[in-house]
N, C-alpha and C positions, 0 to 999 in steps of 0.2 A: 503493501500499499505506500503512496507517495506521500512525502511529506505536505502537511496542512488538511489531511483528508479524513473522513470520516467511515467506517462500516455500521451498517445497522441491519442485523440477518446477514443475508449475503449481499446485499447493495452496497456502493460505495459512492460518496460525495465530497466536493469542495466544501469542508466545513468555512462559513464567512463567520458567526458567532453561535457560541452556548453558552447559558447561564444556567446553571444549577448548585443545587444545595442538596448534599447528602444523596438519597435516593431520587430527589424530585428535580426534574428538568421543569423550567420555567418555559424556554424556548429554543429550539436550535433555528439558525439561519444558514440554508445550505446551496451551493450550485452545482447542476448537473449538466451536461453535455445533451441529452436528448430527455422527452417528456414522459416515456416511459420510466427512466432511472429517478425521474423525479417522484411520479405516482409510486415507485414502488417503495421508495424511502419511506414517504409519508403512510402508505396502506400497514408496513410493516411495524409502524410505531402506534398507529389509531386503531389495530386490531387485535394486536396483543397487549395486554397490560403490565407483564413483564418484559424488557428490554436490553440487552447488553449494547452497548456502543464501545466501537473502538475509536480510539483517537492517535494518529501518529502528526505530531506536532514538534519537532526539533528534535527526535529523543526515540528512547524506544516506544513502543505501541502501547497505550495506557486503557485500563478496563474498565467504564462505569456501568455497574447495573443498578438500572431506573425502576419505578413503574408508577403508575397512572396510568388516566385516560386524557387522549390528545385531540387537537384540532390539526387539520394541516391545509395550507393556500400556497399555490405554486403559480404562477405567470412567465410568460416568454419575455425574454430580453433580446435587443438584437445590439449589437455592435459592428458597425458597418454591415457587411455581408453576412458575419457569423451569428448565430442563434445559440442561445443555450437559456438554462431555467432556473429561477430565484425560486427555493422554497423553503416555507415558514412553519414550523412546528410548536403550536402552543399548547399549555397544560389547561385539560379542560377546567380546571378548578380554579382559573386565576379571575378573579373578580367575585369568588366564592369562598373557598378556604384557603387560596392562596392569593397575594396580589404582589407585585413587584414596584418595588418605589426606590427612589432615594430616602437615605438617612433624616433628610431637613424635611420633607415631604409627605413622610409616611403617615402621620397622623391625620393628615388630609384626607389620604387614602382610603385608611380604616373608616373613616367618619363616612364616605361615600358608600363602602360596601356594608356595614353596619344599618345603615339608613335603607338600603335598599334590601336588606334581610328580614329585619326585624322591627315590629311596631312600636318603637320607643321614638319619643321626640325630644331627639338629642339635639345639644348647641353646637356649632362647627369646631369651634375652640375644644371642646372634650375629645376630640380625637387623641391630641397628644397626649394628654395626661391617662387616657386610658390605654392606650399604646403601654405607655412607661409601666402602669402599672400592671398589664396581662404580662410584658416580657419577664418584669421581675420576678410574677408569680407561677411564671413557666407555661402561661395557657398562650400564650402564641410562641411559633418556634421552641416548644418546649424540648428542642434539644441541648439547649445552651442558651444563657443570658448575652453572651456574645452574640452577634450576628455574622455569621460570612459565608458567603455565596462566593465561587468559583465563576469568573468570567474569563472563558476560553475564548482567543482571538488566534488568525493563523496570519498568512500571508495574504489570505483572500479575504480580508478585513475591510469594508465599505468605509471611506473616508465620512469625516462628520460624524462617527457615532462614539466618541471617544468617553462622554459620559456614562455611557453604557456600565462602563467598569464601575461607578460608584453605584449602582443598582443592588440591592437586597431583597431575594427571596425571602418574604413573611410568611407563615404557616400558621392558619385560624382554625386547623383543624379540630383543637381543642378547646376554643372560645366558642360555647354556645351561646344560647339565648340566658339560661341560667347564669354563666358565668357573666356575660355579660353586666346583666342586673344586679348579682352581687358588686362588681367590682366599681358600679355606679354609687351603690350603697358605701361603699367603703371610702370614695372617693368623696363622697358630701361629709360623710363623719368626719373625714381629715380635713375640710375645707379646700380641697383642692381643684375642686368644681363647684359652680354655683349657678344660679339660676339670674340672680340680683344681689348685691352685696347690701341692697337697701331692704330695711326690714317689711318682710310683704303680709300682708293683711288676707285673711279667709275671704273667697268669694262665695257671696249668699245670694240667689234667686230660685225661683219656684219653676220657673218655664224660660224658653229658649228667647220668647218676646222679650222679657222682663230681663235677661241677658244681654240682649242686642239694644235694648234700650238703655240700660246702665253702663256698657262696656263698648260699643257700639264706635263711638269716634276714636277710643283708644287703639281699638283694633286696625281702624283704617288709616291712623297716623303712624303705627308700627309698620302696617304694609307699604305705605308709602315710603317710609325711612329704608325698609328692606330692599323692596321691588324696583322703588326708582319710575314710577308710571311714566309714560310718554307725553300726559297732559296733566292738567289740574283734575282732580275728581270734584266737579261742581254740580252735575245733574243738568245741565244744559249743554244744548249742542253749540258749536261752534261756528258762524258765519255762514250760514243757507238754513233753507227753509224746506219743511216737506208739506206736501199737500196732505189735509185729511186728517191727519195722524199727529202724536205727540210721544216721542219714545220717552221711556222709561230712564231712570235715572243711569241705572247699569247699562242700559244698550247707548244711552248717551255716551257715558263714560268710553265704551267702547269703538264709538263711531269718532270721537274725538281724538282717541291714542291711535288708530290706526291712521285717520287720516294725516293725523302729526307725524306718523312714523314714514308715511310714505312722502309726503314733503318733506322730509328731513331725509330722504335720495334711496329710501329703501325701493326696490322694485317689486316687492309682492309681499303680502300680509296674508294669511288664514284665519277665519273665525270658526273655530272648534267649538260648538256648544251643543245642548241637545235639542230634544225636537220642542216645537211649541215656545221657544224662547226669543222670537223674532228676528232670525238672520235672514228671512229677503228682505225684511225692512229695514235691519241696518246695513244692508250690502248695496240697497238702494242710497241711503243716506252716506255713505261713504263715496259712492260714486260722484252723487251730488256736491258732497263737501270737499271732496279733493281740488274737482276741475275748477267747483266756484272761488275757493280762496287760492287757488294758483294764478287763477286771473286778476284775481284782487290783489294779488304781489304784482305782479305783472304790470299791469294799468293804474295802480295807488287808487282804483273808485271805490264807493263807498258800495257796499252790499245792496242795497236800493236800487243804486244805478245803474248794478250790473242786472238785476233779474227785471229791468225796465226794458231792456235792450236785446233782445234774443239773439242777435247776432255775437255777442261776445262769448258766451260759454255754450261750446260746442265740441261734444263727445260722443264716443262710441264704445259700447262694452259687449262682449260675447257672455251670453249665458249658456251654459250647457248643461242639460236636464235631462231624463226621461221625456218621448213624446208628449202621453198623458198629461205633462204639468206645463206644458206651454202656454196655454191659453192663462192659465193661472197665473204664471208667474207675468206675462203680458197684462194682464187686468191689476194686478198686485202696482209694476212699475206703470202703470198711467196714472195709477189712484193717487199714487205715495211722492211722485218724482216730478220734475217739470219738463223731463223731457218727452217729447211731441209724436216719435214716431217709434216702432218697435217693430222689426222682423222676425220669424219664425221661419 
């Protein structure tokens, strides 16, 4: 076997990079000259839970016995007239029982995984103290408290990937839901994590209506600080009118936000809402709002002057819907917007 190559089963490939911790491989990046070889390497790793990887890297061949389930991807690469294949094998447990990260960002990565796996309302900055506690208690990467990961490179390693040497593999197999709850309880008791350092009073309410009456303004304020909405939540639409209908405050907020998003240079937006929430009305309103405000910015005219001159605002929108809904959409648009002509 040539220098810089690996053998898995009966098949050989040029190793680009491999990140391995004990019996667990996070990923393998390799090159082959044919698609059949790329598929054969991938198939061997993905269909067998126990594999032996042989490596020749400037010395005697080294053997790695690995276990796990894997996913594989491969693409053709052209260099001049020469074609070869780049394959990547990823551990299927990444994002669930394993994650790969630099030490300084590992807390944030752990937070994302815990929020995806468990129904606990965690704060993002808790990720780092939770990770420190779990490492100390042997709940994450339980083999040792010192994370040691071998990043193997060869002469075929790609440029611009030097930071991969700093990556670590974190093993979460022993850190289940009960362990997480226990960790949070201990960290609260030791005052290493908290929700707020201010004294908190209990929340008392008998119904959701009462809850929103008492705390609705605070919820909105916190959401605004957290999410940074595109436009102010004021319950009224900006700089346009609709025929025959008045939007609800949450619909107006959606229309204002999407319009601002488009006026600020975005080329698309998606309204993702449930049935009966007024998507048709909001879509018509967004179209009207966007083109009217665009004309106001261009001509510096007032809203009243723009609506008095029908030649100023002209736009065309394409509505794609099932055939049996054409007349419904046409009627709704005629009734709600200032567009005078629709084609179906």
